[in-house]
Structures are given as structure tokens and as C-alpha cells.
C-alpha positions as CSV (number, residue, x, y, z in Angstrom):
1,M,114.3,100.9,135.5
2,K,114.1,103.1,131.8
3,I,113.3,101.4,129.1
4,Y,115.0,103.3,127.2
5,D,118.4,103.1,129.3
6,D,118.6,99.1,129.8
7,I,116.8,97.9,127.0
8,H,117.8,98.1,123.4
9,N,117.1,95.7,119.8
10,Y,120.7,94.0,118.7
11,Y,120.3,94.6,115.0
12,E,120.7,98.3,115.7
13,K,124.8,97.4,117.0
14,L,125.1,94.7,114.1
15,V,123.5,97.8,111.5
16,V,126.0,100.2,112.9
17,Q,128.7,97.5,112.7
18,H,128.0,97.2,109.2
19,F,127.4,101.1,108.1
20,A,131.4,101.7,109.8
21,A,133.0,98.7,107.4
22,L,131.1,100.3,104.3
23,K,132.2,103.6,105.0
24,L,128.6,105.1,105.1
25,E,129.4,108.1,106.8
26,E,132.0,108.9,104.8
27,K,129.5,108.9,101.6
28,Y,126.2,110.4,102.9
29,D,125.4,113.4,104.9
30,S,123.7,112.6,108.8
31,D,119.9,112.8,107.6
32,F,120.5,110.1,104.6
33,I,122.2,108.0,107.4
34,A,119.0,108.5,109.9
35,D,116.7,107.8,107.0
36,L,118.8,104.8,106.0
37,T,119.1,103.2,109.6
38,C,115.2,103.1,109.7
39,V,114.4,101.7,106.4
40,V,117.1,99.0,107.7
41,L,116.1,98.4,111.1
42,N,112.0,98.0,109.9
43,Q,112.9,95.5,107.3
44,L,114.4,93.6,110.5
45,P,112.9,91.4,113.1
46,T,113.6,93.0,116.8
47,R,115.9,90.5,119.1
48,Y,115.5,92.9,122.6
49,I,118.7,92.5,124.9
50,R,119.8,94.3,128.1
51,H,123.3,93.5,128.1
52,E,125.7,92.7,125.1
53,V,127.0,89.8,127.4
54,D,124.3,88.3,127.0
55,M,124.8,87.8,123.0
56,A,128.2,87.4,122.9
57,F,128.1,84.2,125.5
58,Y,124.3,82.7,124.4
59,L,124.0,83.3,121.0
60,P,124.9,80.1,118.4
61,A,127.8,81.1,116.3
62,S,124.9,79.9,113.4
63,E,122.3,82.7,114.5
64,R,124.9,85.5,114.4
65,F,126.2,84.6,111.6
66,E,122.6,84.7,110.1
67,M,121.4,87.7,112.0
68,E,125.0,89.4,110.6
69,N,123.5,88.2,106.5
70,N,120.1,89.5,107.2
71,V,121.6,92.7,107.8
72,K,123.7,92.8,104.6
73,V,121.0,92.0,102.8
74,S,118.3,94.6,104.6
75,V,121.5,97.2,104.3
76,S,121.7,96.2,100.8
77,K,118.0,96.8,100.2
78,A,117.9,100.1,101.6
79,L,120.7,101.5,100.2
80,E,118.8,100.8,96.8
81,F,115.8,102.3,98.1
82,M,117.2,105.5,99.4
83,K,118.9,106.1,96.5
84,A,115.9,105.5,93.9
85,L,114.0,107.9,96.6
86,K,117.4,110.6,95.9
87,N,117.2,110.4,92.6
């Protein structure tokens, strides 16, 4: 088993989805996005999974909503932090 191939943090997917919704890659360069991703993920708890299907079928809607909200709040805070560093 290769951990880096078989296991990942589900929050990574949620963060990438939220970045896409905000179209951040159109506004910032790849270095900024990489740093932003680290700042965001460091604010969030980890939720390791092996298969996406596990989360799709077994995650209650209320928990999914909470996770998505946590991502939104963390991205907002991280953007403020990163912008302050940039200035």
C-alpha cells in the first residue's frame, strides 16, 4: 500500500471545489494558490478517506453542509491573511 496513492484528506477536494466556485485561479498566480491552500487546510480538521464513494454514501447531509461551511469560513480567513501579507 502506498499511503500517498491510497489515502487522502477529503477536505482537499472540498477546498479545490470552493476555489473553483470562487474562480481564484483567474485572480491569483499558482504560488499564491498553493500558499492559500496550505493556510486553508491547516485551519481545518483532517478527514482521511480511501474512496470517494465512502463519503458520498455514508456522510450525513448535515455533516456535509458543516464541512462545506467550514471550508468557506477558512478560505475567507485565509484570503484576508494572504492579502495582508501581500501588501
